[in-house]
Backbone as JSON Lines, residues from 0, in Angstrom:
{"i":0,"aa":"X","n":[0.85,-1.18,0.0],"ca":[0.0,0.0,0.0],"c":[0.88,1.23,0.0]}
{"i":1,"aa":"X","n":[0.57,2.18,-0.86],"ca":[1.34,3.41,-0.94],"c":[0.62,4.57,-0.3]}
{"i":2,"aa":"X","n":[1.25,5.72,-0.4],"ca":[0.62,6.92,0.11],"c":[1.22,8.13,-0.6]}
{"i":3,"aa":"X","n":[0.47,9.21,-0.59],"ca":[0.92,10.46,-1.15],"c":[2.04,11.02,-0.27]}
{"i":4,"aa":"X","n":[3.1,11.46,-0.91],"ca":[4.23,12.05,-0.16],"c":[4.58,13.41,-0.73]}
{"i":5,"aa":"X","n":[5.29,14.18,0.07],"ca":[5.75,15.49,-0.39],"c":[6.69,15.33,-1.58]}
{"i":6,"aa":"X","n":[6.79,16.38,-2.38],"ca":[7.52,16.35,-3.65],"c":[8.99,15.93,-3.54]}
{"i":7,"aa":"X","n":[9.65,16.29,-2.47],"ca":[11.08,16.0,-2.37],"c":[11.4,14.66,-1.71]}
{"i":8,"aa":"X","n":[10.39,13.96,-1.23],"ca":[10.62,12.69,-0.53],"c":[11.35,11.67,-1.4]}
{"i":9,"aa":"X","n":[10.99,11.47,-2.68],"ca":[11.76,10.51,-3.48],"c":[13.25,10.87,-3.56]}
{"i":10,"aa":"X","n":[13.57,12.16,-3.7],"ca":[14.98,12.58,-3.74],"c":[15.67,12.32,-2.41]}
{"i":11,"aa":"X","n":[14.97,12.55,-1.33],"ca":[15.53,12.31,0.0],"c":[15.81,10.82,0.19]}
{"i":12,"aa":"X","n":[14.92,9.98,-0.29],"ca":[15.13,8.52,-0.21],"c":[16.35,8.13,-1.04]}
{"i":13,"aa":"X","n":[16.47,8.72,-2.24],"ca":[17.63,8.43,-3.09],"c":[18.94,8.85,-2.41]}
{"i":14,"aa":"X","n":[18.93,9.99,-1.74],"ca":[20.12,10.45,-1.01],"c":[20.51,9.47,0.08]}
{"i":15,"aa":"X","n":[19.54,8.73,0.59],"ca":[19.79,7.71,1.6],"c":[20.26,6.39,1.01]}
{"i":16,"aa":"X","n":[20.43,6.35,-0.32],"ca":[20.96,5.16,-0.95],"c":[19.93,4.16,-1.45]}
{"i":17,"aa":"X","n":[18.66,4.49,-1.35],"ca":[17.62,3.6,-1.84],"c":[16.98,4.18,-3.09]}
{"i":18,"aa":"X","n":[16.32,3.33,-3.85],"ca":[15.6,3.77,-5.04],"c":[14.11,3.57,-4.82]}
{"i":19,"aa":"X","n":[13.36,4.68,-4.65],"ca":[11.93,4.56,-4.39],"c":[11.16,4.19,-5.67]}
{"i":20,"aa":"X","n":[10.05,3.52,-5.49],"ca":[9.14,3.26,-6.58],"c":[8.01,4.27,-6.46]}
{"i":21,"aa":"X","n":[7.9,5.14,-7.46],"ca":[6.88,6.19,-7.42],"c":[6.11,6.22,-8.73]}
{"i":22,"aa":"X","n":[4.93,6.76,-8.66],"ca":[4.13,7.03,-9.85],"c":[3.48,8.39,-9.67]}
{"i":23,"aa":"X","n":[3.05,8.96,-10.76],"ca":[2.35,10.24,-10.73],"c":[0.86,9.96,-10.87]}
{"i":24,"aa":"X","n":[0.09,10.46,-9.93],"ca":[-1.35,10.19,-9.91],"c":[-2.09,11.07,-10.91]}
{"i":25,"aa":"X","n":[-3.15,10.51,-11.47],"ca":[-4.07,11.3,-12.27],"c":[-4.93,12.16,-11.35]}
{"i":26,"aa":"X","n":[-5.73,13.02,-11.94],"ca":[-6.51,13.99,-11.17],"c":[-7.42,13.36,-10.13]}
{"i":27,"aa":"X","n":[-8.2,12.35,-10.52],"ca":[-9.14,11.73,-9.56],"c":[-8.41,11.0,-8.45]}
{"i":28,"aa":"X","n":[-7.37,10.25,-8.81],"ca":[-6.6,9.53,-7.8],"c":[-5.89,10.5,-6.87]}
{"i":29,"aa":"X","n":[-5.44,11.62,-7.41],"ca":[-4.77,12.64,-6.58],"c":[-5.74,13.22,-5.55]}
{"i":30,"aa":"X","n":[-6.96,13.54,-5.99],"ca":[-7.96,14.06,-5.05],"c":[-8.24,13.05,-3.94]}
{"i":31,"aa":"X","n":[-8.38,11.8,-4.32],"ca":[-8.63,10.74,-3.33],"c":[-7.44,10.59,-2.38]}
{"i":32,"aa":"X","n":[-6.24,10.63,-2.93],"ca":[-5.03,10.51,-2.09],"c":[-4.91,11.69,-1.14]}
{"i":33,"aa":"X","n":[-5.31,12.87,-1.58],"ca":[-5.28,14.04,-0.69],"c":[-6.26,13.87,0.46]}
{"i":34,"aa":"X","n":[-7.43,13.3,0.19],"ca":[-8.39,13.06,1.27],"c":[-7.84,12.05,2.27]}
{"i":35,"aa":"X","n":[-7.19,11.01,1.76],"ca":[-6.55,10.03,2.65],"c":[-5.45,10.69,3.48]}
{"i":36,"aa":"X","n":[-4.67,11.55,2.83],"ca":[-3.56,12.23,3.52],"c":[-4.11,13.17,4.59]}
{"i":37,"aa":"X","n":[-5.22,13.83,4.28],"ca":[-5.86,14.72,5.26],"c":[-6.23,13.95,6.52]}
{"i":38,"aa":"X","n":[-6.84,12.78,6.34],"ca":[-7.22,11.95,7.49],"c":[-5.98,11.48,8.25]}
{"i":39,"aa":"X","n":[-4.94,11.09,7.51],"ca":[-3.69,10.64,8.13],"c":[-3.08,11.75,8.99]}
{"i":40,"aa":"X","n":[-2.97,12.94,8.4],"ca":[-2.35,14.06,9.12],"c":[-3.2,14.52,10.31]}
{"i":41,"aa":"X","n":[-4.52,14.49,10.14],"ca":[-5.4,14.86,11.26],"c":[-5.23,13.88,12.42]}
{"i":42,"aa":"X","n":[-5.09,12.6,12.11],"ca":[-4.85,11.6,13.15],"c":[-3.53,11.81,13.85]}
{"i":43,"aa":"X","n":[-2.51,12.15,13.07],"ca":[-1.2,12.41,13.67],"c":[-1.24,13.66,14.55]}
{"i":44,"aa":"X","n":[-1.99,14.67,14.13],"ca":[-2.13,15.88,14.95],"c":[-2.83,15.55,16.27]}
{"i":45,"aa":"X","n":[-3.85,14.7,16.21],"ca":[-4.58,14.33,17.42],"c":[-3.69,13.64,18.44]}
{"i":46,"aa":"X","n":[-2.66,12.95,17.96],"ca":[-1.74,12.23,18.85],"c":[-0.53,13.06,19.27]}
{"i":47,"aa":"X","n":[-0.32,14.2,18.62],"ca":[0.89,15.0,18.85],"c":[0.84,15.73,20.19]}
{"i":48,"aa":"X","n":[2.04,15.97,20.73],"ca":[2.18,16.76,21.94],"c":[3.36,17.7,21.78]}
{"i":49,"aa":"X","n":[3.38,18.76,22.56],"ca":[4.52,19.67,22.58],"c":[4.87,20.23,21.21]}
{"i":50,"aa":"X","n":[6.16,20.19,20.89],"ca":[6.66,20.74,19.63],"c":[6.13,19.97,18.42]}
{"i":51,"aa":"X","n":[5.72,18.72,18.61],"ca":[5.18,17.92,17.5],"c":[3.91,18.55,16.93]}
{"i":52,"aa":"X","n":[3.18,19.29,17.77],"ca":[1.92,19.89,17.32],"c":[2.17,20.83,16.15]}
{"i":53,"aa":"X","n":[3.18,21.69,16.25],"ca":[3.48,22.62,15.16],"c":[3.87,21.87,13.89]}
{"i":54,"aa":"X","n":[4.64,20.79,14.02],"ca":[5.03,19.98,12.86],"c":[3.8,19.38,12.18]}
{"i":55,"aa":"X","n":[2.9,18.83,12.96],"ca":[1.71,18.2,12.4],"c":[0.76,19.23,11.82]}
{"i":56,"aa":"X","n":[0.65,20.4,12.46],"ca":[-0.16,21.48,11.89],"c":[0.4,21.92,10.54]}
{"i":57,"aa":"X","n":[1.73,21.99,10.43],"ca":[2.37,22.36,9.17],"c":[2.05,21.34,8.09]}
{"i":58,"aa":"X","n":[2.08,20.05,8.43],"ca":[1.74,19.0,7.47],"c":[0.28,19.12,7.04]}
{"i":59,"aa":"X","n":[-0.58,19.34,8.0],"ca":[-2.0,19.48,7.71],"c":[-2.26,20.7,6.82]}
{"i":60,"aa":"X","n":[-1.58,21.79,7.11],"ca":[-1.72,22.99,6.31],"c":[-1.31,22.75,4.86]}
{"i":61,"aa":"X","n":[-0.22,22.03,4.66],"ca":[0.25,21.74,3.3],"c":[-0.78,20.91,2.53]}
{"i":62,"aa":"X","n":[-1.4,19.96,3.21],"ca":[-2.43,19.15,2.57],"c":[-3.65,20.02,2.24]}
{"i":63,"aa":"X","n":[-4.04,20.88,3.16],"ca":[-5.18,21.76,2.91],"c":[-4.92,22.7,1.73]}
{"i":64,"aa":"X","n":[-3.71,23.21,1.64],"ca":[-3.35,24.07,0.49],"c":[-3.48,23.3,-0.82]}
{"i":65,"aa":"X","n":[-3.03,22.06,-0.84],"ca":[-3.11,21.24,-2.04],"c":[-4.57,20.96,-2.4]}
{"i":66,"aa":"X","n":[-5.39,20.68,-1.4],"ca":[-6.81,20.44,-1.65],"c":[-7.47,21.68,-2.23]}
{"i":67,"aa":"X","n":[-7.17,22.83,-1.65],"ca":[-7.71,24.08,-2.18],"c":[-7.31,24.25,-3.64]}
{"i":68,"aa":"X","n":[-6.05,24.0,-3.94],"ca":[-5.54,24.16,-5.29],"c":[-6.24,23.25,-6.29]}
{"i":69,"aa":"X","n":[-6.43,21.98,-5.96],"ca":[-7.07,21.06,-6.91],"c":[-8.54,21.41,-7.15]}
{"i":70,"aa":"X","n":[-9.11,22.17,-6.24],"ca":[-10.49,22.61,-6.41],"c":[-10.58,24.03,-6.97]}
{"i":71,"aa":"X","n":[-9.44,24.57,-7.38],"ca":[-9.42,25.86,-8.04],"c":[-9.46,27.07,-7.12]}
{"i":72,"aa":"X","n":[-9.08,26.88,-5.86],"ca":[-9.08,27.99,-4.91],"c":[-7.66,28.33,-4.48]}
{"i":73,"aa":"X","n":[-7.36,29.6,-4.44],"ca":[-6.06,30.0,-3.89],"c":[-6.16,29.99,-2.37]}
{"i":74,"aa":"X","n":[-5.01,29.94,-1.7],"ca":[-5.05,29.98,-0.24],"c":[-5.58,31.33,0.24]}
{"i":75,"aa":"X","n":[-5.32,32.37,-0.54],"ca":[-5.85,33.7,-0.23],"c":[-7.39,33.65,-0.22]}
{"i":76,"aa":"X","n":[-7.98,32.95,-1.19],"ca":[-9.44,32.78,-1.22],"c":[-9.94,32.1,0.05]}
{"i":77,"aa":"X","n":[-9.25,31.05,0.45],"ca":[-9.65,30.3,1.64],"c":[-9.58,31.2,2.88]}
{"i":78,"aa":"X","n":[-8.51,31.96,3.01],"ca":[-8.36,32.87,4.16],"c":[-9.46,33.93,4.16]}
{"i":79,"aa":"X","n":[-9.82,34.44,2.99],"ca":[-10.87,35.45,2.89],"c":[-12.21,34.86,3.32]}
{"i":80,"aa":"X","n":[-12.54,33.67,2.83],"ca":[-13.79,33.02,3.21],"c":[-13.8,32.71,4.71]}
{"i":81,"aa":"X","n":[-12.66,32.27,5.24],"ca":[-12.58,31.99,6.68],"c":[-12.83,33.26,7.5]}
{"i":82,"aa":"X","n":[-12.27,34.37,7.06],"ca":[-12.47,35.63,7.78],"c":[-13.93,36.07,7.72]}
{"i":83,"aa":"X","n":[-14.55,35.9,6.56],"ca":[-15.97,36.25,6.42],"c":[-16.83,35.36,7.32]}
{"i":84,"aa":"X","n":[-16.52,34.09,7.33],"ca":[-17.3,33.16,8.15],"c":[-17.08,33.45,9.64]}
{"i":85,"aa":"X","n":[-15.84,33.76,10.01],"ca":[-15.53,34.11,11.4],"c":[-16.33,35.34,11.83]}
{"i":86,"aa":"X","n":[-16.43,36.33,10.94],"ca":[-17.18,37.55,11.25],"c":[-18.67,37.25,11.43]}
{"i":87,"aa":"X","n":[-19.21,36.34,10.61],"ca":[-20.63,35.99,10.67],"c":[-20.98,35.04,11.81]}
{"i":88,"aa":"X","n":[-20.12,34.04,12.01],"ca":[-20.48,32.95,12.92],"c":[-19.56,32.81,14.14]}
{"i":89,"aa":"X","n":[-18.46,33.56,14.13],"ca":[-17.52,33.49,15.23],"c":[-16.42,32.48,14.97]}
{"i":90,"aa":"X","n":[-15.55,32.34,15.95],"ca":[-14.44,31.39,15.87],"c":[-14.71,30.28,16.89]}
{"i":91,"aa":"X","n":[-13.67,29.8,17.53],"ca":[-13.83,28.78,18.58],"c":[-13.16,29.22,19.88]}
{"i":92,"aa":"X","n":[-12.94,30.53,20.02],"ca":[-12.2,31.04,21.18],"c":[-12.98,30.94,22.48]}
{"i":93,"aa":"X","n":[-14.3,30.95,22.42],"ca":[-15.12,30.89,23.65],"c":[-15.26,29.49,24.2]}
{"i":94,"aa":"X","n":[-14.84,28.49,23.43],"ca":[-14.86,27.08,23.87],"c":[-16.27,26.56,24.14]}
{"i":95,"aa":"X","n":[-17.28,27.12,23.48],"ca":[-18.66,26.66,23.68],"c":[-18.81,25.24,23.16]}
{"i":96,"aa":"X","n":[-19.5,24.42,23.92],"ca":[-19.79,23.03,23.54],"c":[-21.31,22.88,23.59]}
{"i":97,"aa":"X","n":[-21.94,22.64,22.46],"ca":[-23.4,22.56,22.38],"c":[-23.86,21.13,22.67]}
{"i":98,"aa":"X","n":[-24.79,21.0,23.62],"ca":[-25.33,19.69,23.99],"c":[-26.72,19.51,23.44]}
């Protein structure tokens, strides 16, 4: 079973003396792989502690940027929509939990 990896990972593996087996995904497979990667990174974030949290957030952010891109949205667009939604509906700073 394979997984989506960052662009430089095959080169890093080669620098370690191994030859990775890689393929380039088509559009539909790429979208599916991004969804799988999103779940993977979210799970890793849930388990992270201390300094690991920033590392996992960075990984999650990179996946989110890629998802935005494949759907035709710039990250600037996403930030603008988030700000509009925050203004309309709020953020999560109050820690409200609805029962």
